Each structure stands twice: as C-alpha cells, then as structure tokens.
ROMAR-772303 format. One line per field, with one value per residue (C-alpha): residue in one letter; x, y, z. Coordinates in steps of 0.25 Angstrom, whole numbers, m for minus. Example, Ala and Ser with C-alpha at 12.3 -4.5 7.8 and 13.67 -1.06 7.14 Angstrom:
2
rest	A | S
east	49 | 55
north	m18 | m4
up	31 | 29
//
This chain:
293
rest	M | L | S | M | T | G | F | G | I | G | E | A | N | A | G | S | T | K | V | T | V | E | L | R | S | V | N | H | R | F | L | D | V | A | V | K | M | P | P | A | L | A | S | F | E | I | D | I | R | N | V | L | K | A | R | V | A | R | G | R | V | T | V | V | A | Q | V | E | R | D | A | E | D | T | L | P | T | V | S | P | E | R | L | A | G | G | V | A | N | L | R | E | M | A | D | A | C | E | Q | A | G | L | P | R | P | E | I | G | L | E | H | V | L | A | L | P | G | L | F | Q | T | D | A | K | D | D | D | R | E | A | L | Q | G | A | V | N | A | A | L | N | A | A | V | D | G | L | L | A | M | K | S | V | E | G | L | E | T | A | G | E | M | K | A | R | L | E | S | V | R | E | N | L | K | V | V | T | E | E | L | P | G | A | Q | E | E | V | L | A | K | L | H | E | R | L | T | K | L | L | E | D | A | V | E | P | Q | R | L | A | Q | E | A | A | I | I | V | D | R | G | N | I | F | E | E | V | E | R | L | S | S | H | L | D | Q | Y | E | T | A | L | D | G | G | G | Q | V | A | K | R | L | N | F | L | L | Q | E | M | H | R | E | V | N | T | M | G | S | K | T | Q | N | M | T | I | T | S | A | V | I | T | M | K | E | A | V | E | S | M | R | E | Q | V | M | N | L | E
east	0 | 6 | 3 | 5 | 12 | 27 | 41 | 54 | 69 | 80 | 95 | 105 | 119 | 125 | 140 | 141 | 126 | 115 | 101 | 89 | 75 | 63 | 49 | 36 | 23 | 8 | m6 | m10 | m20 | m9 | 6 | 11 | 26 | 33 | 48 | 57 | 72 | 84 | 88 | 99 | 88 | 78 | 81 | 77 | 63 | 56 | 63 | 59 | 44 | 45 | 51 | 40 | 29 | 34 | 34 | 23 | 9 | 2 | 5 | 11 | 26 | 36 | 50 | 62 | 75 | 88 | 103 | 115 | 129 | 142 | 147 | 159 | 151 | 144 | 155 | 154 | 165 | 170 | 165 | 178 | 170 | 162 | 175 | 182 | 170 | 168 | 183 | 183 | 171 | 177 | 190 | 181 | 174 | 188 | 193 | 180 | 182 | 197 | 192 | 182 | 193 | 190 | 200 | 202 | 195 | 203 | 196 | 196 | 191 | 179 | 175 | 177 | 169 | 157 | 156 | 142 | 142 | 156 | 154 | 146 | 140 | 135 | 137 | 144 | 135 | 130 | 131 | 116 | 115 | 121 | 111 | 99 | 103 | 104 | 90 | 84 | 90 | 85 | 72 | 69 | 74 | 64 | 53 | 56 | 55 | 43 | 36 | 40 | 34 | 21 | 21 | 21 | 10 | 2 | 2 | m2 | m13 | m18 | m18 | m27 | m36 | m37 | m41 | m52 | m56 | m58 | m67 | m76 | m77 | m80 | m91 | m96 | m98 | m106 | m115 | m116 | m120 | m130 | m137 | m147 | m152 | m152 | m160 | m170 | m171 | m173 | m184 | m191 | m191 | m196 | m207 | m211 | m211 | m219 | m229 | m231 | m232 | m242 | m250 | m250 | m254 | m242 | m241 | m234 | m223 | m219 | m220 | m210 | m201 | m201 | m197 | m186 | m180 | m180 | m174 | m163 | m159 | m156 | m149 | m134 | m130 | m124 | m116 | m111 | m106 | m100 | m92 | m87 | m82 | m75 | m68 | m63 | m57 | m51 | m44 | m39 | m33 | m27 | m20 | m15 | m8 | m2 | m8 | m23 | m27 | m37 | m44 | m45 | m50 | m61 | m65 | m66 | m76 | m84 | m84 | m88 | m100 | m105 | m103 | m110 | m122 | m123 | m124 | m135 | m143 | m143 | m150 | m144 | m136 | m126 | m124 | m123 | m112 | m104 | m106 | m100 | m88 | m86 | m87 | m76 | m67 | m69 | m67 | m54 | m49 | m52 | m43 | m32 | m33 | m29 | m15 | m13 | m6
north	0 | 13 | 27 | 37 | 47 | 45 | 50 | 43 | 48 | 40 | 44 | 37 | 41 | 40 | 43 | 57 | 60 | 58 | 56 | 59 | 55 | 59 | 54 | 60 | 54 | 59 | 54 | 53 | 45 | 40 | 40 | 54 | 56 | 70 | 70 | 81 | 79 | 87 | 86 | 76 | 65 | 69 | 57 | 48 | 53 | 42 | 31 | 38 | 38 | 23 | 19 | 27 | 21 | 7 | 9 | 19 | 17 | 30 | 44 | 57 | 55 | 67 | 63 | 72 | 68 | 75 | 74 | 78 | 78 | 80 | 94 | 91 | 86 | 99 | 109 | 120 | 119 | 129 | 126 | 127 | 130 | 142 | 147 | 147 | 153 | 164 | 168 | 169 | 178 | 187 | 189 | 193 | 203 | 208 | 209 | 217 | 227 | 229 | 230 | 241 | 249 | 245 | 240 | 225 | 219 | 208 | 195 | 190 | 178 | 186 | 187 | 172 | 168 | 177 | 169 | 162 | 147 | 146 | 136 | 123 | 115 | 103 | 90 | 78 | 69 | 58 | 43 | 41 | 27 | 29 | 41 | 33 | 23 | 33 | 39 | 25 | 21 | 35 | 34 | 19 | 23 | 35 | 26 | 15 | 26 | 32 | 18 | 15 | 28 | 25 | 12 | 17 | 27 | 17 | 8 | 19 | 23 | 8 | 7 | 20 | 14 | 1 | 9 | 16 | 2 | m3 | 8 | 5 | m9 | m6 | 4 | m6 | m16 | m6 | m5 | m20 | m21 | m10 | m15 | m24 | m13 | m3 | m13 | m14 | 1 | 0 | m11 | m2 | 10 | 1 | m4 | 10 | 15 | 3 | 5 | 19 | 16 | 5 | 15 | 24 | 13 | 15 | 7 | m7 | m3 | 10 | 2 | m8 | 3 | 10 | m3 | m6 | 8 | 8 | m6 | m2 | 10 | 3 | m9 | m7 | m22 | m22 | m10 | m16 | m28 | m21 | m12 | m23 | m30 | m17 | m16 | m30 | m27 | m14 | m20 | m31 | m21 | m13 | m26 | m30 | m17 | m12 | m2 | m4 | 11 | 10 | m2 | 4 | 17 | 9 | 1 | 14 | 19 | 7 | 8 | 23 | 19 | 8 | 17 | 28 | 19 | 14 | 28 | 32 | 19 | 19 | 28 | 20 | 30 | 19 | 15 | 29 | 32 | 20 | 24 | 38 | 32 | 22 | 34 | 41 | 29 | 26 | 41 | 41 | 28 | 35 | 46 | 37 | 28 | 40 | 39 | 25 | 20
up	0 | m5 | m2 | m14 | m6 | m3 | m4 | m8 | m11 | m17 | m20 | m29 | m34 | m48 | m46 | m40 | m44 | m33 | m38 | m29 | m31 | m23 | m24 | m19 | m21 | m18 | m22 | m36 | m44 | m53 | m54 | m57 | m57 | m57 | m59 | m55 | m59 | m64 | m79 | m76 | m72 | m82 | m91 | m80 | m78 | m86 | m78 | m65 | m69 | m73 | m60 | m52 | m62 | m58 | m43 | m40 | m44 | m40 | m35 | m39 | m38 | m38 | m42 | m39 | m44 | m41 | m45 | m36 | m41 | m33 | m33 | m41 | m52 | m53 | m51 | m62 | m72 | m83 | m97 | m106 | m118 | m111 | m105 | m119 | m126 | m115 | m114 | m130 | m129 | m118 | m127 | m139 | m131 | m126 | m140 | m144 | m133 | m138 | m153 | m148 | m142 | m128 | m118 | m119 | m107 | m99 | m98 | m83 | m75 | m71 | m86 | m88 | m76 | m81 | m93 | m94 | m94 | m90 | m79 | m81 | m70 | m78 | m70 | m75 | m83 | m75 | m80 | m85 | m81 | m67 | m65 | m69 | m59 | m48 | m53 | m52 | m39 | m33 | m39 | m34 | m20 | m20 | m25 | m14 | m3 | m9 | m9 | 5 | 9 | 1 | 7 | 22 | 19 | 11 | 23 | 32 | 23 | 22 | 38 | 38 | 28 | 35 | 48 | 39 | 34 | 47 | 51 | 39 | 43 | 58 | 53 | 43 | 54 | 62 | 49 | 48 | 63 | 61 | 48 | 55 | 63 | 52 | 43 | 54 | 54 | 39 | 40 | 51 | 41 | 30 | 39 | 43 | 28 | 23 | 34 | 30 | 15 | 18 | 26 | 14 | 4 | m4 | m17 | m16 | m26 | m18 | m5 | m11 | m16 | m2 | 5 | m5 | m3 | 12 | 12 | 2 | 9 | 22 | 16 | 16 | 18 | 4 | 6 | 19 | 12 | 1 | 10 | 18 | 5 | 1 | 15 | 13 | m1 | 4 | 16 | 6 | m3 | 8 | 14 | 0 | m2 | m15 | m25 | m21 | m20 | m32 | m26 | m12 | m18 | m26 | m13 | m5 | m16 | m14 | 1 | 0 | m9 | 1 | 13 | 7 | 3 | 17 | 22 | 12 | 15 | 30 | 41 | 52 | 61 | 65 | 51 | 46 | 56 | 52 | 37 | 40 | 47 | 35 | 25 | 32 | 33 | 18 | 14 | 22 | 15 | 2 | 5 | 10 | m3 | m11 | m5 | m9 | m21
//
C-alpha cells in the first residue's frame, strides 16, 4: 500500500563529478513527471522519465537533478584565440591613433584584462557513459527513498482507513439489531394507514399501492446485505496491498450509495443516528483513498 506523497534523494559520482537527484511526489490522478536539470544532463531526461514510469504508478513527481564538479575542473582559463585576437585589435587601434596624428597609446595589462570573453569557465567534458551511470544510480537511489516514504505513509493511511471501516461495521451491527423493531414500526404504520384507507373506502388498486410504498420505504434488508459485502471486499483489498486505490474508490462509492439509501428509507432514530456515523466514516475514507497510489 503506497501513498502518492513522498520525498527521495540520491547521489552518485562520475569521477570528480557528483550527480544529485531529488524527487517530490504529490497527489495526481495519473503519473505526471516534471524534470528540472542543467544542460549537462538534458540528454538523460527520457531515461529518467522511463525509470519513473516503470517504478511509480501515479502522482505528480518533480525531479530536480544537479551536477557538481571539483573547483579545479571549473577554474577560469585564458582563451588563447581570444587573447591573440584581442591584442591584435588593440594594436590596430593604437596604429590608427598614430596615423591620425595622436600620440600612440601604450597597451597595458589592464587593457588586455578588459577584453571581452578572454576567460572561459567551461568545465571539462564528462565521460558520457560514466555520467549516465551516475545519473541512473542517483535516480534509483532517490526512487528507493521515495517508495520507502510512500510505503510508510501508505501503511499509516491504511491503518486509519481500517479504523473507519470498523466504525462502519459497528454501526451496521446497530442497524441490523434495530431492524426487527424498525420493521414492527413500519407494520404498525401500515396497519394504521390501511385502516384509514378502508374507512375512506379507497379503491383496492390504490390500497395496494399505498401498502407497497409503505413496506418498500421501510425495507433496508438488501442495503444492509450489500453494505456488509462491500465492507468485506474493502477489507480484503486493504489487506492485499498493492495498487488498489481505484478498486477501493469504487467500493466506497457503492458504500456511500447503500448508506444514503438506508438513511432515506428509515425513520427509526437509532438507525438514522447509526447511518449518519457511517456516512461520516465513508466520507473520511473517500478522502483518504485519494492519497493512495
């Protein structure tokens, strides 16, 4: 049983290069992956998405990948080409000044250092195969951490749902025990209604219709049986674990329907109170199941 919310982080090295991958997952109906990474890792985005697709079923997953290199690999160096070209341009300008009758300016170090693009800070080219291995290792470590956290939260959610499930069972038991008395109330009302209709000399067809309506309104035996069956199926799915959120959600919809029908049919106050408590528990489970993968 997995929650859809979680966090995981993984690190791996490729020589002097360290790759870090962070994963954050929140609720979403389907799997939605958003990747943020530097240009040096852009070519691995498809591989990252494929790994997540294979290991995560649902949720909005944000991937943040970073690359860190040793300082000596990123020290700025002088570009020989830009130095030669810049000095040549400075000499040409000095010659132009001299030709124009102006004093020839001296070219100093401060002029050279001011040349645009003189220094380059491009890092050393990484070995692609080694870098890819580091990305995969960091990603899978992050996924392992993400799944571990999702599992812990999923178990906690399952425990809370079982508590709500037990609440529904206890109140359904109250309803079952109260049914005979409730049926007696319905029969008493039926008798009273039929007596009144007979006194008013109502047509037999209408008499039969009135009797059928009163009996049907008070009969919730079928709803009780179906709800009990749904509870058993729900508990079995919870105990089975895995990716069962869709099945649980379907069963909760059916439970909600049965409980609502019970509430609309009965006028017994004890049953009505139990129905209200069951509705609250089912609604709570419907909210909780939205967090499961």
